[in-house]
NUKE-573785 format. One record per residue: x, y, z of N, C-alpha, C in turn; residue number from 1; residue in one letter. Coordinates in steps of 0.001 Angstrom, whole numbers, plus 500000, padded with zeros to 6 digits. Example, Ala and Ser with C-alpha at 12.3 -4.5 7.8 and 13.67 -1.06 7.14 Angstrom:
% residues 2
REC, n_c1, n_c2, n_c3, ca_c1, ca_c2, ca_c3, c_c1, c_c2, c_c3, resi, resn
REC, 513190, 494310, 507800, 512300, 495500, 507800, 513200, 496700, 507800, 1, A
REC, 512850, 497750, 507080, 513670, 498940, 507140, 512900, 500030, 507870, 2, S
***
This chain:
% residues 264
REC, n_c1, n_c2, n_c3, ca_c1, ca_c2, ca_c3, c_c1, c_c2, c_c3, resi, resn
REC, 398643, 920116, 462017, 397459, 920500, 462832, 396895, 919277, 463546, 1, M
REC, 396372, 919456, 464723, 395826, 918389, 465523, 394648, 917693, 464806, 2, Q
REC, 394511, 916392, 464989, 393415, 915704, 464371, 392078, 916158, 464984, 3, K
REC, 391068, 916227, 464169, 389740, 916672, 464645, 389232, 915742, 465751, 4, L
REC, 389492, 914444, 465598, 389083, 913483, 466620, 389621, 913855, 467999, 5, H
REC, 390916, 914151, 468068, 391538, 914443, 469348, 390966, 915758, 469945, 6, D
REC, 390822, 916733, 469099, 390312, 918045, 469590, 388878, 917892, 470066, 7, L
REC, 388090, 917149, 469338, 386686, 916975, 469708, 386578, 916292, 471073, 8, F
REC, 387316, 915211, 471272, 387202, 914483, 472531, 387819, 915265, 473715, 9, H
REC, 388739, 916134, 473428, 389303, 916947, 474500, 388271, 917924, 475071, 10, Y
REC, 387388, 918421, 474173, 386436, 919444, 474627, 385038, 918896, 474886, 11, H
REC, 384703, 917733, 474312, 383313, 917231, 474379, 383073, 916565, 475754, 12, F
REC, 381895, 916821, 476277, 381465, 916165, 477526, 380071, 915575, 477290, 13, C
REC, 379872, 914340, 477815, 378530, 913782, 477735, 377540, 914649, 478454, 14, N
REC, 376370, 914792, 477868, 375372, 915667, 478426, 375295, 917002, 477749, 15, G
REC, 376278, 917285, 476873, 376226, 918542, 476111, 375135, 918473, 475079, 16, T
REC, 374409, 919569, 474894, 373303, 919596, 473928, 373882, 919596, 472518, 17, S
REC, 373031, 919214, 471520, 373466, 919182, 470138, 373832, 920580, 469668, 18, L
REC, 373070, 921583, 470054, 373354, 922967, 469644, 374756, 923387, 470128, 19, D
REC, 375083, 923023, 471361, 376409, 923372, 471888, 377490, 922591, 471184, 20, D
REC, 377229, 921352, 470826, 378200, 920536, 470101, 378478, 921150, 468742, 21, V
REC, 377434, 921596, 468052, 377637, 922216, 466746, 378433, 923504, 466885, 22, V
REC, 378148, 924321, 467921, 378909, 925532, 468132, 380368, 925206, 468399, 23, K
REC, 380597, 924185, 469165, 381958, 923752, 469419, 382651, 923300, 468146, 24, L
REC, 381932, 922496, 467369, 382460, 921957, 466092, 382858, 923101, 465145, 25, F
REC, 381991, 924087, 465021, 382262, 925219, 464110, 383516, 925995, 464525, 26, I
REC, 383773, 925997, 465826, 384890, 926774, 466329, 386234, 926152, 466009, 27, S
REC, 386260, 924907, 465648, 387548, 924199, 465365, 388103, 924673, 464010, 28, F
REC, 389378, 925028, 463924, 389974, 925448, 462651, 390007, 924316, 461625, 29, P
REC, 389978, 923094, 462077, 390008, 921972, 461140, 388760, 921929, 460266, 30, Q
REC, 387663, 922459, 460763, 386382, 922426, 460015, 386535, 923378, 458774, 31, V
REC, 387045, 924576, 459021, 387264, 925525, 457916, 388295, 924957, 456917, 32, A
REC, 389300, 924282, 457489, 390354, 923674, 456632, 389731, 922632, 455670, 33, E
REC, 388872, 921770, 456242, 388228, 920737, 455433, 387301, 921347, 454379, 34, L
REC, 386536, 922359, 454781, 385656, 922997, 453840, 386455, 923628, 452659, 35, E
REC, 387577, 924188, 452958, 388398, 924730, 451898, 388927, 923619, 450977, 36, E
REC, 389297, 922466, 451585, 389811, 921378, 450787, 388747, 920858, 449822, 37, K
REC, 387523, 920725, 450278, 386470, 920146, 449466, 385740, 921187, 448610, 38, I
REC, 386046, 922468, 448809, 385464, 923473, 447938, 384017, 923857, 448254, 39, G
REC, 383582, 923568, 449460, 382203, 923921, 449834, 382114, 924263, 451323, 40, H
REC, 381621, 925512, 451598, 381352, 925937, 452957, 379894, 925644, 453283, 41, A
REC, 379664, 924775, 454244, 378293, 924313, 454527, 377450, 925404, 455150, 42, F
REC, 376255, 925589, 454626, 375289, 926466, 455253, 374754, 925836, 456524, 43, Q
REC, 374540, 924552, 456492, 374080, 923799, 457647, 375249, 922928, 458174, 44, D
REC, 375905, 923400, 459197, 377090, 922701, 459716, 376724, 921361, 460358, 45, K
REC, 375451, 921193, 460719, 375009, 919891, 461264, 375285, 918772, 460268, 46, N
REC, 375106, 919071, 458978, 375307, 918078, 457965, 376779, 917652, 457871, 47, L
REC, 377653, 918615, 457938, 379086, 918257, 457870, 379501, 917510, 459141, 48, L
REC, 379012, 917942, 460283, 379323, 917238, 461551, 378923, 915767, 461433, 49, L
REC, 377680, 915508, 460989, 377181, 914149, 460882, 378024, 913343, 459918, 50, A
REC, 378513, 913966, 458832, 379280, 913249, 457821, 380622, 912805, 458318, 51, A
REC, 381077, 913357, 459470, 382379, 913003, 460016, 382295, 912173, 461297, 52, L
REC, 381082, 911843, 461726, 380903, 911086, 462946, 380839, 909584, 462653, 53, I
REC, 381836, 908851, 463133, 381839, 907395, 462999, 380777, 906786, 463905, 54, H
REC, 380093, 905732, 463492, 379049, 905144, 464339, 379513, 904683, 465703, 55, P
REC, 380842, 904429, 465854, 381336, 903938, 467134, 381224, 904993, 468234, 56, S
REC, 381051, 906257, 467877, 380900, 907303, 468879, 379591, 907114, 469627, 57, L
REC, 378600, 906531, 468943, 377315, 906271, 469589, 377379, 905286, 470749, 58, G
REC, 378458, 904494, 470815, 378654, 903572, 471918, 379049, 904286, 473183, 59, N
REC, 379500, 905528, 473039, 380024, 906279, 474189, 379146, 907504, 474529, 60, E
REC, 378227, 907833, 473621, 377412, 909033, 473886, 375995, 908809, 473310, 61, S
REC, 375019, 909002, 474145, 373626, 908844, 473711, 373296, 909829, 472597, 62, V
REC, 373874, 911005, 472643, 373629, 912057, 471647, 373926, 911547, 470238, 63, L
REC, 374980, 910719, 470122, 375418, 910299, 468815, 375006, 908875, 468424, 64, F
REC, 374017, 908369, 469134, 373541, 907047, 468756, 372796, 907050, 467438, 65, Q
REC, 372225, 908219, 467058, 371539, 908349, 465777, 372173, 909386, 464887, 66, K
REC, 373127, 910187, 465412, 373823, 911181, 464617, 375183, 910613, 464248, 67, I
REC, 375284, 910144, 462995, 376533, 909677, 462450, 376409, 909730, 460916, 68, N
REC, 377427, 909247, 460246, 377470, 909414, 458801, 376639, 908374, 457992, 69, Y
REC, 376002, 907433, 458676, 375433, 906301, 457921, 374263, 906707, 456991, 70, Q
REC, 373352, 907536, 457445, 372222, 907932, 456591, 372722, 908793, 455392, 71, R
REC, 373635, 909719, 455654, 374162, 910539, 454582, 375023, 909700, 453631, 72, Q
REC, 375700, 908683, 454141, 376431, 907767, 453307, 375495, 907062, 452308, 73, E
REC, 374335, 906631, 452810, 373321, 906009, 451980, 372947, 906896, 450794, 74, F
REC, 372711, 908160, 451074, 372366, 909116, 450013, 373592, 909411, 449133, 75, L
REC, 374733, 909594, 449771, 375937, 909898, 449018, 376368, 908815, 448040, 76, G
REC, 376063, 907575, 448380, 376365, 906489, 447483, 375682, 906676, 446143, 77, D
REC, 374416, 907077, 446169, 373671, 907318, 444936, 374149, 908597, 444235, 78, S
REC, 374492, 909618, 445011, 375033, 910853, 444426, 376323, 910524, 443668, 79, V
REC, 377217, 909801, 444318, 378483, 909424, 443671, 378238, 908602, 442440, 80, L
REC, 377322, 907705, 442480, 377027, 906852, 441318, 376570, 907728, 440159, 81, S
REC, 375713, 908712, 440422, 375221, 909626, 439353, 376365, 910449, 438786, 82, L
REC, 377203, 911011, 439651, 378272, 911857, 439185, 379321, 911045, 438372, 83, L
REC, 379563, 909808, 438787, 380463, 908960, 438049, 379863, 908590, 436693, 84, L
REC, 378554, 908318, 436682, 377896, 907982, 435437, 377972, 909146, 434425, 85, A
REC, 377748, 910347, 434938, 377798, 911537, 434065, 379252, 911710, 433510, 86, E
REC, 380218, 911574, 434408, 381626, 911795, 434005, 382047, 910743, 432966, 87, K
REC, 381716, 909497, 433227, 382056, 908446, 432284, 381358, 908611, 430930, 88, L
REC, 380068, 908966, 431009, 379271, 909132, 429781, 379865, 910245, 428888, 89, F
REC, 380237, 911348, 429512, 380753, 912479, 428742, 382189, 912257, 428264, 90, L
REC, 382997, 911573, 429056, 384423, 911447, 428771, 384774, 910137, 428056, 91, E
REC, 383842, 909216, 427896, 384103, 907971, 427237, 383058, 907710, 426160, 92, S
REC, 382992, 908521, 425111, 381929, 908409, 424128, 381904, 907119, 423342, 93, P
REC, 383021, 906417, 423288, 383119, 905197, 422516, 382865, 903924, 423353, 94, D
REC, 382630, 904097, 424642, 382415, 902907, 425511, 380974, 902456, 425456, 95, S
REC, 380806, 901141, 425498, 379467, 900595, 425500, 378821, 900718, 426892, 96, S
REC, 377513, 900463, 426949, 376806, 900513, 428248, 377418, 899553, 429241, 97, E
REC, 377765, 898347, 428774, 378379, 897363, 429657, 379734, 897802, 430181, 98, G
REC, 380554, 898395, 429329, 381850, 898912, 429756, 381712, 900018, 430780, 99, E
REC, 380766, 900957, 430478, 380535, 902045, 431415, 380084, 901559, 432787, 100, L
REC, 379202, 900585, 432816, 378702, 900033, 434054, 379789, 899401, 434876, 101, S
REC, 380652, 898657, 434217, 381791, 897976, 434926, 382747, 899016, 435462, 102, K
REC, 383024, 900044, 434678, 383968, 901048, 435152, 383400, 901810, 436322, 103, R
REC, 382118, 902134, 436235, 381478, 902836, 437366, 381487, 901968, 438628, 104, R
REC, 381208, 900688, 438464, 381202, 899783, 439647, 382584, 899748, 440285, 105, A
REC, 383602, 899737, 439445, 385010, 899737, 439979, 385310, 901018, 440713, 106, H
REC, 384977, 902151, 440118, 385288, 903442, 440711, 384478, 903686, 441973, 107, L
REC, 383295, 903111, 442086, 382433, 903281, 443229, 382736, 902264, 444321, 108, A
REC, 383680, 901356, 444066, 384065, 900358, 445080, 384760, 901004, 446265, 109, G
REC, 384733, 900298, 447379, 385234, 900854, 448649, 386718, 901333, 448529, 110, Q
REC, 387550, 900520, 447920, 388985, 900861, 447868, 389234, 902111, 447047, 111, E
REC, 388547, 902251, 445914, 388725, 903437, 445062, 388155, 904683, 445736, 112, M
REC, 387028, 904545, 446387, 386469, 905733, 447066, 387317, 906124, 448254, 113, V
REC, 387873, 905134, 448950, 388782, 905397, 450052, 390031, 906145, 449591, 114, A
REC, 390514, 905851, 448390, 391661, 906563, 447872, 391364, 908037, 447676, 115, K
REC, 390135, 908382, 447317, 389703, 909794, 447227, 389910, 910455, 448583, 116, L
REC, 389441, 909792, 449617, 389579, 910363, 450955, 390988, 910378, 451480, 117, G
REC, 391770, 909324, 451225, 393121, 909244, 451664, 393959, 910358, 451031, 118, L
REC, 393690, 910663, 449774, 394448, 911710, 449109, 394243, 913040, 449782, 119, G
REC, 393100, 913233, 450427, 392779, 914487, 451112, 393029, 914343, 452628, 120, M
REC, 393609, 913230, 453037, 393844, 912973, 454461, 392574, 913085, 455311, 121, H
REC, 391515, 912516, 454766, 390221, 912583, 455464, 390250, 911863, 456804, 122, L
REC, 391137, 910885, 456959, 391258, 910173, 458223, 391612, 911137, 459375, 123, E
REC, 392143, 912323, 459113, 392459, 913294, 460144, 391232, 914048, 460622, 124, D
REC, 390100, 913892, 459901, 388888, 914660, 460210, 387734, 913820, 460719, 125, F
REC, 387848, 912492, 460635, 386741, 911646, 461101, 386826, 911521, 462631, 126, I
REC, 385655, 911601, 463278, 385585, 911556, 464750, 385084, 910167, 465148, 127, I
REC, 385948, 909370, 465710, 385614, 908015, 466130, 385267, 907967, 467637, 128, F
REC, 384691, 906863, 468067, 384680, 906578, 469512, 386082, 906391, 469993, 129, G
REC, 386329, 906719, 471229, 387693, 906638, 471752, 388261, 905233, 471654, 130, K
REC, 387468, 904245, 471987, 387948, 902865, 471966, 388304, 902414, 470573, 131, G
REC, 387458, 902755, 469582, 387692, 902367, 468225, 388960, 903037, 467667, 132, T
REC, 389132, 904327, 468000, 390286, 905082, 467510, 391566, 904522, 468094, 133, F
REC, 391560, 904184, 469378, 392731, 903571, 470013, 393103, 902296, 469322, 134, T
REC, 392120, 901469, 469030, 392391, 900207, 468348, 392992, 900432, 466972, 135, Q
REC, 392469, 901379, 466228, 393009, 901677, 464896, 394406, 902237, 464931, 136, L
REC, 394713, 902996, 465975, 396053, 903572, 466130, 397121, 902585, 466513, 137, E
REC, 396720, 901517, 467200, 397723, 900598, 467685, 398001, 899439, 466754, 138, T
REC, 397322, 899429, 465574, 397589, 898381, 464582, 397857, 899060, 463248, 139, I
REC, 398015, 898250, 462224, 398263, 898738, 460849, 397263, 899853, 460522, 140, H
REC, 397746, 901063, 460213, 396836, 902210, 460107, 395947, 902199, 458887, 141, H
REC, 396184, 901275, 457994, 395257, 901115, 456837, 394435, 899855, 456953, 142, L
REC, 394146, 899426, 458196, 393314, 898288, 458398, 391984, 898512, 457681, 143, K
REC, 391355, 897395, 457275, 390112, 897485, 456497, 389054, 898367, 457156, 144, K
REC, 389017, 898352, 458516, 388009, 899159, 459178, 388206, 900628, 458937, 145, G
REC, 389457, 901066, 458883, 389743, 902470, 458631, 389493, 902829, 457146, 146, L
REC, 389894, 901936, 456254, 389596, 902128, 454849, 388108, 902274, 454598, 147, V
REC, 387341, 901426, 455259, 385877, 901463, 455128, 385341, 902782, 455678, 148, S
REC, 385863, 903230, 456807, 385389, 904497, 457424, 385667, 905675, 456515, 149, A
REC, 386827, 905678, 455906, 387184, 906795, 455011, 386284, 906836, 453787, 150, I
REC, 386026, 905617, 453210, 385167, 905566, 452049, 383754, 905986, 452393, 151, A
REC, 383264, 905529, 453563, 381925, 905892, 454024, 381782, 907407, 454231, 152, D
REC, 382829, 908013, 454792, 382797, 909448, 455049, 382838, 910257, 453750, 153, S
REC, 383606, 909792, 452771, 383574, 910462, 451464, 382153, 910511, 450920, 154, V
REC, 381478, 909379, 450934, 380135, 909328, 450418, 379183, 910170, 451277, 155, E
REC, 379383, 910180, 452573, 378555, 910965, 453477, 378718, 912451, 453223, 156, A
REC, 379951, 912888, 452940, 380206, 914307, 452630, 379501, 914686, 451304, 157, I
REC, 379549, 913811, 450320, 378836, 914063, 449086, 377332, 914164, 449329, 158, L
REC, 376820, 913260, 450153, 375399, 913327, 450481, 375057, 914589, 451264, 159, G
REC, 375958, 914985, 452166, 375744, 916216, 452961, 375691, 917449, 452067, 160, A
REC, 376639, 917522, 451116, 376684, 918663, 450189, 375434, 918725, 449322, 161, A
REC, 374928, 917549, 448915, 373686, 917482, 448153, 372540, 918018, 448986, 162, F
REC, 372432, 917605, 450260, 371363, 918072, 451115, 371473, 919562, 451434, 163, L
REC, 372717, 920049, 451525, 372955, 921423, 451922, 372543, 922398, 450841, 164, D
REC, 372930, 922138, 449638, 372685, 923104, 448524, 372074, 922410, 447309, 165, V
REC, 372535, 921220, 446984, 372023, 920549, 445823, 373124, 919778, 445039, 166, G
REC, 372752, 919311, 443876, 373682, 918457, 443121, 374936, 919217, 442681, 167, L
REC, 374817, 920509, 442329, 375948, 921244, 441889, 377031, 921354, 443017, 168, L
REC, 376579, 921487, 444240, 377524, 921522, 445347, 378218, 920186, 445520, 169, A
REC, 377445, 919104, 445397, 378014, 917769, 445505, 379020, 917541, 444359, 170, A
REC, 378709, 918049, 443182, 379620, 917901, 442054, 380919, 918681, 442297, 171, K
REC, 380819, 919838, 442873, 382018, 920648, 443209, 382913, 919874, 444163, 172, T
REC, 382308, 919235, 445146, 383062, 918456, 446160, 383710, 917251, 445464, 173, V
REC, 382968, 916594, 444610, 383470, 915436, 443863, 384665, 915833, 443007, 174, F
REC, 384571, 916951, 442335, 385666, 917407, 441465, 386911, 917679, 442331, 175, V
REC, 386715, 918273, 443520, 387871, 918549, 444381, 388549, 917247, 444811, 176, K
REC, 387735, 916231, 445171, 388321, 914956, 445516, 389128, 914365, 444367, 177, F
REC, 388588, 914427, 443154, 389270, 913861, 442007, 390547, 914673, 441620, 178, T
REC, 390489, 915979, 441842, 391681, 916784, 441562, 392818, 916426, 442483, 179, E
REC, 392497, 916218, 443755, 393515, 915805, 444733, 394045, 914415, 444373, 180, V
REC, 393158, 913558, 443932, 393566, 912195, 443490, 394612, 912290, 442389, 181, Y
REC, 394399, 913147, 441423, 395346, 913318, 440332, 396713, 913797, 440874, 182, V
REC, 396657, 914732, 441803, 397887, 915298, 442366, 398666, 914241, 443154, 183, S
REC, 397938, 913397, 443923, 398599, 912428, 444762, 399095, 911209, 444007, 184, V
REC, 398218, 910683, 443098, 398513, 909415, 442429, 399025, 909607, 441010, 185, Y
REC, 399096, 910857, 440542, 399675, 911158, 439222, 398942, 910467, 438071, 186, Q
REC, 397660, 910327, 438193, 396830, 909828, 437063, 395357, 910244, 437304, 187, K
REC, 394662, 910355, 436194, 393250, 910733, 436279, 392443, 909655, 436959, 188, D
REC, 391424, 910034, 437697, 390590, 909072, 438407, 389988, 908041, 437462, 189, Y
REC, 389556, 908451, 436306, 388941, 907544, 435379, 389960, 906553, 434795, 190, L
REC, 391247, 906934, 434753, 392287, 906040, 434242, 392451, 904817, 435108, 191, D
REC, 391962, 904906, 436330, 392054, 903748, 437256, 391039, 902653, 436914, 192, S
REC, 390212, 902918, 435919, 389161, 901923, 435570, 389223, 901656, 434098, 193, A
REC, 390406, 901543, 433499, 390505, 901141, 432092, 389881, 899788, 431884, 194, T
REC, 389010, 899675, 430909, 388243, 898448, 430713, 389103, 897220, 430614, 195, F
REC, 390256, 897335, 429958, 391119, 896180, 429742, 391741, 895683, 431049, 196, S
REC, 391641, 896495, 432129, 392286, 896090, 433379, 391350, 895387, 434349, 197, E
REC, 390064, 895259, 433942, 389099, 894672, 434861, 389389, 893185, 435134, 198, F
REC, 389264, 892805, 436385, 389376, 891428, 436831, 390631, 890760, 436331, 199, D
REC, 391834, 891311, 436583, 393044, 890702, 436087, 393319, 889343, 436641, 200, P
REC, 392835, 889018, 437864, 393027, 887706, 438452, 392383, 886608, 437615, 201, K
REC, 391174, 886858, 437170, 390461, 885847, 436385, 391095, 885673, 434999, 202, S
REC, 391527, 886795, 434383, 392168, 886678, 433093, 393508, 885969, 433185, 203, R
REC, 394270, 886252, 434262, 395541, 885548, 434448, 395316, 884042, 434691, 204, L
REC, 394321, 883733, 435493, 394048, 882322, 435755, 393716, 881581, 434463, 205, Q
REC, 392884, 882172, 433604, 392529, 881532, 432342, 393791, 881302, 431464, 206, E
REC, 394596, 882325, 431370, 395804, 882211, 430511, 396810, 881222, 431084, 207, K
REC, 396988, 881190, 432412, 397920, 880240, 432983, 397451, 878809, 432819, 208, C
REC, 396189, 878567, 432916, 395625, 877238, 432699, 395838, 876817, 431263, 209, L
REC, 395651, 877736, 430324, 395801, 877427, 428905, 397245, 877183, 428509, 210, T
REC, 398153, 878045, 429001, 399538, 878004, 428578, 400385, 877070, 429414, 211, V
REC, 400221, 877205, 430764, 401136, 876475, 431695, 400486, 875270, 432353, 212, F
REC, 399149, 875124, 432172, 398415, 874007, 432811, 398502, 874029, 434338, 213, K
REC, 398591, 875229, 434879, 398640, 875395, 436319, 398015, 876706, 436713, 214, T
REC, 397666, 876858, 438000, 397038, 878070, 438485, 398093, 878952, 439241, 215, L
REC, 397975, 880256, 439139, 398867, 881106, 439911, 398518, 881070, 441395, 216, P
REC, 399519, 881354, 442224, 399289, 881454, 443666, 399806, 882806, 444160, 217, T
REC, 399275, 883232, 445314, 399599, 884565, 445829, 400153, 884442, 447262, 218, Y
REC, 401230, 885161, 447539, 401788, 885252, 448897, 401830, 886720, 449289, 219, E
REC, 401083, 887063, 450359, 400955, 888491, 450718, 401544, 888738, 452114, 220, C
REC, 401977, 889955, 452313, 402535, 890420, 453560, 402298, 891922, 453699, 221, R
REC, 402423, 892434, 454907, 402282, 893884, 455103, 403668, 894468, 455131, 222, T
REC, 403766, 895680, 454585, 405074, 896370, 454519, 404858, 897854, 454398, 223, N
REC, 405321, 898623, 455380, 405222, 900079, 455314, 403790, 900561, 455024, 224, N
REC, 402841, 900105, 455846, 401471, 900567, 455762, 400771, 900123, 454494, 225, H
REC, 401250, 899091, 453809, 400592, 898574, 452628, 400657, 897062, 452631, 226, A
REC, 399801, 896448, 451847, 399869, 894987, 451624, 400663, 894758, 450350, 227, V
REC, 401674, 893924, 450404, 402471, 893588, 449251, 402258, 892124, 448926, 228, V
REC, 402106, 891822, 447649, 401738, 890484, 447238, 402688, 890007, 446110, 229, C
REC, 403251, 888825, 446289, 404052, 888157, 445258, 403172, 887157, 444526, 230, D
REC, 403225, 887181, 443216, 402420, 886230, 442415, 403395, 885157, 441841, 231, L
REC, 403041, 883920, 442077, 403945, 882806, 441745, 403284, 881878, 440730, 232, I
REC, 403981, 881591, 439666, 403566, 880634, 438648, 404697, 879602, 438456, 233, V
REC, 404352, 878348, 438629, 405332, 877269, 438439, 406617, 877516, 439260, 234, S
REC, 406415, 877979, 440502, 407516, 878167, 441395, 408296, 879433, 441228, 235, G
REC, 407954, 880296, 440264, 408691, 881516, 439991, 407776, 882726, 440292, 236, Q
REC, 408402, 883744, 440907, 407676, 885036, 441122, 407660, 885773, 439816, 237, V
REC, 406454, 885988, 439272, 406325, 886631, 437977, 405591, 887988, 438065, 238, V
REC, 405200, 888358, 439259, 404521, 889657, 439419, 404486, 890031, 440888, 239, G
REC, 404440, 891324, 441124, 404322, 891828, 442492, 403401, 893061, 442472, 240, Q
REC, 402586, 893173, 443467, 401685, 894331, 443592, 401478, 894703, 445013, 241, G
REC, 401022, 895952, 445215, 400687, 896386, 446555, 399400, 897198, 446530, 242, Q
REC, 398792, 897355, 447698, 397539, 898060, 447787, 397119, 898264, 449222, 243, G
REC, 395955, 898835, 449411, 395424, 899080, 450743, 394863, 897810, 451391, 244, L
REC, 394592, 896819, 450558, 394056, 895555, 451060, 394687, 894391, 450310, 245, S
REC, 394501, 893183, 450824, 394980, 891992, 450165, 394409, 891848, 448762, 246, K
REC, 393117, 892140, 448623, 392447, 892060, 447323, 393095, 892964, 446319, 247, K
REC, 393306, 894207, 446674, 393884, 895178, 445735, 395313, 894810, 445390, 248, E
REC, 396087, 894300, 446395, 397450, 893909, 446113, 397512, 892738, 445148, 249, A
REC, 396612, 891755, 445300, 396584, 890599, 444410, 396179, 891019, 443009, 250, E
REC, 395248, 891941, 442898, 394859, 892420, 441553, 396038, 893127, 440877, 251, Q
REC, 396764, 893929, 441605, 397869, 894641, 440990, 399004, 893673, 440639, 252, N
REC, 399192, 892666, 441433, 400209, 891625, 441112, 399805, 890867, 439853, 253, A
REC, 398531, 890533, 439736, 398041, 889803, 438558, 398188, 890692, 437294, 254, A
REC, 397922, 891976, 437462, 398057, 892893, 436329, 399515, 892943, 435836, 255, R
REC, 400445, 892994, 436759, 401867, 893004, 436381, 402259, 891662, 435753, 256, Q
REC, 401779, 890550, 436296, 402117, 889240, 435745, 401598, 889085, 434341, 257, A
REC, 400419, 889639, 434028, 399896, 889591, 432683, 400832, 890271, 431701, 258, L
REC, 401399, 891426, 432102, 402329, 892115, 431255, 403637, 891334, 431102, 259, L
REC, 404099, 890758, 432213, 405343, 890031, 432194, 405298, 888762, 431342, 260, T
REC, 404205, 888032, 431495, 404120, 886744, 430823, 403510, 886746, 429422, 261, L
REC, 402572, 887689, 429215, 401782, 887590, 428010, 401742, 888860, 427133, 262, F
REC, 402545, 889828, 427480, 402572, 891068, 426649, 403068, 890727, 425269, 263, Q
REC, 402272, 891161, 424309, 402635, 890859, 422926, 403659, 891797, 422375, 264, S
***
């Protein structure tokens, strides 16, 4: 199916009223498709429209200078934090407050939230300014700007669902995102924040200094829409990782190196 961005720009003309834009938006089959994916049909379609509008569209249309996902993202960030806190509290009864806080911070980070959206192909539903979208299409399609936009839109959709009906609607949407995550990545969303896996780069650095009297180094490159990183200790590659960003790839490489070098 055609991307919502392309369909929107094909039909939209500057000078169109907001009411007419909303009517146009509702007519697109992609809107019903997204609502089915997230498990919530919006009573107020204006909220869903705003949740999918990238701020760059405001550079090309006066109408969208204030209508974009940023305000709903602000609200959705807190909604997500609450839903994560509840899920962690209920499903991790033996974890301390400090452990729960660290896990929530990891799960609420941009890369993890973006993975929720990528699993649902949310990038096909975000409406960018034409210039911004062209730039994103002509370079690595998981550039940080696109990852950020996907994460922002996930939070904006959660905020929109909260405003539309309330917390239960937002929770329904959150559950749908996490269910798709399980299907795509073959692991539970909470499993991505095992306490023992936090900050593997720092733990590896400490162990390497203690055992080898040297620091690990990282060499990263892009490959097939991902960043791939080799981790080198004393001239030898001892770990490799990949991710949506250099940071994530380095963390995954450090995690593998810990298992390779220090697994008991």
